[in-house]
C-alpha angles and dihedrals in degrees: 000000000000138000131222126202127174142146121232126190118224122185095228127087117263094255091050094047091047089052091049088058097045107035110083098214091051092045088055091047097055096035094044092219142084118284137188109209141147119175092230130115115257095018119128121232140196125201132186091021093303100323089117119038128176151113130275111239107172142000131194105182113246092355115059147007122190121191141167113230118207123233104175116267098357118158096200114057117242105226126200118197119186116191122189119214127181110248133182088249095045119275135000108209114203109208116197114176115178135190098021110173110251093236091055099041100097093046092048094049090047088049092053091051104034103033120011102040096025092058093043092050092047090050089062097041100049 
């Protein structure tokens, strides 16, 4: 198992970026694909038409999202925590993704950089 932590800068304000990650119509807008999402604890979600599956664990409006991401039959939960910090250029998103299966690590890190955060950043800069 491996962990990934990185900060990404997004041009929107923390409350706006938080909303873009928790409001289903906006999620579908910036990802360009169907999503299943309710900003409620213990609800399951699906992003990028099923490429990311998991369960919502905790929300602190405008400040933090904590989720469990599913990787098949994994004993130790893989937890994603997104924290939103005000930044002079908008928002600094702290991504902390724990317990990533070793065989999936490179794909997950590439996904954070080349898909998830890249598309979110582009959504706010276009």
